[in-house]
PASEBA-1860 file (N, C-alpha, C; in nm, 3 decimals):
! residues 107
1> XXXXXXXX> 13.896/22.861/-4.290/13.790/22.786/-4.353/13.655/22.845/-4.314 ~ 13.570/22.867/-4.409/13.437/22.920/-4.382/13.343/22.810/-4.337 ~ 13.242/22.848/-4.258/13.147/22.750/-4.205/13.076/22.673/-4.316 ~ 13.040/22.743/-4.425/12.967/22.675/-4.531/13.056/22.573/-4.604 ~ 13.183/22.600/-4.621/13.270/22.503/-4.687/13.297/22.385/-4.595 ~ 13.298/22.405/-4.464/13.314/22.296/-4.368/13.198/22.199/-4.381 ~ 13.077/22.251/-4.388/12.959/22.165/-4.401/12.962/22.085/-4.530 ~ 12.998/22.147/-4.638/13.006/22.076/-4.766/13.112/21.968/-4.758
9> XXXXXXXX> 13.225/21.996/-4.696/13.332/21.899/-4.681/13.288/21.776/-4.603 ~ 13.206/21.796/-4.500/13.157/21.684/-4.421/13.077/21.587/-4.506 ~ 12.988/21.638/-4.586/12.905/21.550/-4.668/12.988/21.480/-4.776 ~ 13.088/21.549/-4.826/13.173/21.491/-4.932/13.266/21.384/-4.877 ~ 13.320/21.405/-4.757/13.420/21.312/-4.705/13.364/21.205/-4.611 ~ 13.253/21.232/-4.545/13.202/21.138/-4.445/13.082/21.056/-4.491 ~ 13.021/21.092/-4.599/12.908/21.015/-4.649/12.933/20.981/-4.795 ~ 12.865/20.880/-4.840/12.873/20.843/-4.982/12.747/20.892/-5.054
17> XXXXXXXX> 12.696/21.006/-5.009/12.573/21.059/-5.065/12.593/21.104/-5.209 ~ 12.491/21.084/-5.289/12.492/21.133/-5.427/12.445/21.276/-5.434 ~ 12.362/21.316/-5.335/12.311/21.454/-5.332/12.271/21.488/-5.190 ~ 12.281/21.616/-5.158/12.233/21.667/-5.030/12.155/21.794/-5.061 ~ 12.030/21.796/-5.017/11.948/21.915/-5.034/11.902/21.960/-4.897 ~ 11.867/22.085/-4.884/11.824/22.134/-4.754/11.730/22.252/-4.765 ~ 11.659/22.273/-4.657/11.566/22.385/-4.648/11.534/22.414/-4.503 ~ 11.482/22.531/-4.477/11.436/22.568/-4.343/11.294/22.517/-4.328
25> XXXXXXXX> 11.274/22.424/-4.234/11.144/22.361/-4.217/11.053/22.439/-4.122 ~ 10.930/22.394/-4.115/10.832/22.451/-4.024/10.859/22.403/-3.882 ~ 10.796/22.465/-3.785/10.810/22.422/-3.647/10.757/22.281/-3.627 ~ 10.793/22.219/-3.515/10.745/22.084/-3.487/10.681/22.077/-3.350 ~ 10.592/21.982/-3.337/10.519/21.962/-3.212/10.614/21.919/-3.101 ~ 10.581/21.958/-2.978/10.660/21.917/-2.864/10.762/22.019/-2.818 ~ 10.772/22.130/-2.888/10.863/22.237/-2.849/10.780/22.358/-2.807 ~ 10.835/22.441/-2.720/10.766/22.561/-2.674/10.745/22.659/-2.788
33> XXXXXXXX> 10.632/22.729/-2.785/10.602/22.830/-2.886/10.604/22.773/-3.026 ~ 10.666/22.846/-3.117/10.673/22.799/-3.256/10.787/22.700/-3.275 ~ 10.862/22.673/-3.168/10.969/22.575/-3.175/11.099/22.633/-3.224 ~ 11.199/22.549/-3.237/11.331/22.596/-3.280/11.336/22.621/-3.430 ~ 11.441/22.691/-3.471/11.469/22.701/-3.614/11.505/22.559/-3.657 ~ 11.442/22.511/-3.760/11.457/22.371/-3.802/11.518/22.364/-3.942 ~ 11.639/22.308/-3.949/11.707/22.291/-4.076/11.696/22.145/-4.118 ~ 11.634/22.120/-4.231/11.610/21.984/-4.282/11.710/21.956/-4.394
41> XXXXXXXX> 11.787/21.850/-4.378/11.885/21.811/-4.479/11.853/21.671/-4.528 ~ 11.825/21.660/-4.656/11.799/21.530/-4.719/11.929/21.479/-4.778 ~ 11.976/21.366/-4.726/12.103/21.307/-4.767/12.067/21.184/-4.850 ~ 12.085/21.195/-4.980/12.031/21.099/-5.075/12.140/21.006/-5.127 ~ 12.114/20.875/-5.118/12.208/20.771/-5.160/12.147/20.684/-5.268 ~ 12.234/20.621/-5.346/12.190/20.517/-5.440/12.161/20.390/-5.362 ~ 12.080/20.304/-5.418/12.048/20.175/-5.357/12.176/20.095/-5.334 ~ 12.186/20.033/-5.215/12.302/19.951/-5.182/12.416/20.025/-5.116
49> XXXXXXXX> 12.406/20.156/-5.100/12.512/20.235/-5.039/12.479/20.259/-4.892 ~ 12.574/20.227/-4.803/12.553/20.244/-4.659/12.543/20.392/-4.623 ~ 12.452/20.424/-4.531/12.426/20.564/-4.498/12.537/20.635/-4.421 ~ 12.610/20.571/-4.334/12.716/20.633/-4.253/12.660/20.744/-4.163 ~ 12.545/20.715/-4.104/12.480/20.812/-4.015/12.568/20.846/-3.896 ~ 12.619/20.744/-3.828/12.694/20.769/-3.705/12.820/20.850/-3.730 ~ 12.887/20.826/-3.841/13.008/20.901/-3.873/12.977/21.050/-3.890 ~ 12.868/21.080/-3.959/12.829/21.219/-3.980/12.786/21.284/-3.849
57> XXXXXXXX> 12.705/21.215/-3.772/12.658/21.269/-3.644/12.777/21.294/-3.551 ~ 12.871/21.201/-3.545/12.989/21.218/-3.460/13.069/21.341/-3.500 ~ 13.084/21.363/-3.629/13.158/21.481/-3.676/13.084/21.610/-3.642 ~ 12.953/21.610/-3.659/12.875/21.730/-3.626/12.878/21.761/-3.477 ~ 12.893/21.658/-3.393/12.894/21.675/-3.248/13.036/21.677/-3.190 ~ 13.138/21.679/-3.274/13.277/21.677/-3.228/13.301/21.788/-3.126 ~ 13.361/21.755/-3.010/13.380/21.855/-2.905/13.468/21.973/-2.946 ~ 13.561/21.951/-3.037/13.650/22.060/-3.076/13.604/22.135/-3.201
65> XXXXXXXX> 13.559/22.063/-3.303/13.527/22.126/-3.431/13.379/22.124/-3.467 ~ 13.298/22.052/-3.389/13.157/22.037/-3.423/13.069/22.151/-3.370 ~ 12.942/22.127/-3.376/12.841/22.223/-3.329/12.799/22.187/-3.187 ~ 12.748/22.283/-3.109/12.703/22.253/-2.973/12.564/22.190/-2.973 ~ 12.556/22.069/-3.026/12.428/21.998/-3.039/12.441/21.857/-2.982 ~ 12.326/21.795/-2.955/12.320/21.657/-2.909/12.202/21.591/-2.978 ~ 12.201/21.458/-2.978/12.087/21.386/-3.036/11.961/21.423/-2.961 ~ 11.856/21.442/-3.037/11.724/21.470/-2.981/11.640/21.344/-2.997
73> XXXXXXXX> 11.581/21.299/-2.889/11.496/21.181/-2.898/11.355/21.215/-2.941 ~ 11.325/21.344/-2.954/11.189/21.387/-2.986/11.162/21.372/-3.135 ~ 11.054/21.303/-3.169/11.012/21.291/-3.308/10.873/21.350/-3.323 ~ 10.847/21.411/-3.433/10.720/21.478/-3.460/10.613/21.374/-3.492 ~ 10.506/21.373/-3.416/10.401/21.273/-3.433/10.322/21.289/-3.563 ~ 10.341/21.398/-3.635/10.265/21.417/-3.758/10.320/21.332/-3.873 ~ 10.441/21.277/-3.857/10.498/21.189/-3.958/10.479/21.044/-3.912 ~ 10.447/20.953/-4.002/10.440/20.811/-3.963/10.580/20.764/-3.921
81> XXXXXXXX> 10.590/20.693/-3.808/10.722/20.651/-3.757/10.808/20.576/-3.859 ~ 10.746/20.495/-3.945/10.826/20.419/-4.041/10.895/20.509/-4.143 ~ 10.843/20.630/-4.167/10.908/20.722/-4.260/11.027/20.792/-4.194 ~ 11.035/20.786/-4.061/11.141/20.854/-3.988/11.251/20.758/-3.941 ~ 11.247/20.635/-3.989/11.341/20.533/-3.945/11.487/20.576/-3.963 ~ 11.517/20.646/-4.069/11.653/20.688/-4.099/11.673/20.839/-4.082 ~ 11.601/20.897/-3.989/11.617/21.039/-3.957/11.695/21.050/-3.827 ~ 11.776/21.153/-3.819/11.847/21.186/-3.696/11.822/21.333/-3.669
89> XXXXXXXX> 11.782/21.363/-3.547/11.760/21.503/-3.509/11.862/21.542/-3.404 ~ 11.921/21.659/-3.425/12.018/21.716/-3.332/11.964/21.851/-3.289 ~ 11.963/21.878/-3.159/11.925/22.011/-3.115/12.022/22.062/-3.010 ~ 12.015/22.192/-2.986/12.103/22.253/-2.887/12.041/22.245/-2.748 ~ 12.121/22.275/-2.648/12.076/22.263/-2.510/11.955/22.351/-2.481 ~ 11.951/22.471/-2.537/11.839/22.562/-2.516/11.717/22.530/-2.602 ~ 11.731/22.430/-2.689/11.625/22.388/-2.782/11.578/22.505/-2.869 ~ 11.674/22.581/-2.920/11.642/22.694/-3.008/11.671/22.662/-3.154
97> XXXXXXXX> 11.745/22.556/-3.180/11.778/22.517/-3.317/11.776/22.367/-3.331 ~ 11.739/22.321/-3.448/11.727/22.177/-3.470/11.780/22.146/-3.610 ~ 11.864/22.044/-3.619/11.912/21.995/-3.748/11.849/21.858/-3.768 ~ 11.781/21.842/-3.878/11.715/21.716/-3.909/11.786/21.653/-4.029 ~ 11.855/21.542/-4.004/11.925/21.470/-4.110/11.835/21.357/-4.157 ~ 11.800/21.359/-4.284/11.708/21.259/-4.340/11.783/21.178/-4.445 ~ 11.817/21.056/-4.409/11.890/20.966/-4.500/11.790/20.890/-4.584 ~ 11.801/20.899/-4.717/11.708/20.832/-4.806/11.783/20.762/-4.919
105> XXX> 11.714/20.668/-4.981/11.767/20.595/-5.095/11.678/20.623/-5.216 ~ 11.742/20.651/-5.328/11.668/20.668/-5.453/11.736/20.583/-5.559 ~ 11.658/20.517/-5.636/11.714/20.434/-5.743/11.720/20.509/-5.875
END
């Protein structure tokens, strides 16, 4: 199984998302230098659909099949906190890479 098909499978089987988009984001405040490579994933749901954040995060952090990442408590102060309510950030121990999961609802 290729890494890219594994990622697609996670979103298809563990979330009820209608769409997932992603891009390489800019650096964020609070990290050394220009910061880690930041991958932003927008996980978009219809109104009334539960996000299943914990299920996705658990799979991404799985000790056997997941990535070597942990939850990051650091949030970028340039965003208003209420807009980040449904964001989860995962980074590696060396703080060289960051995955930003952004759960949103669109009607």
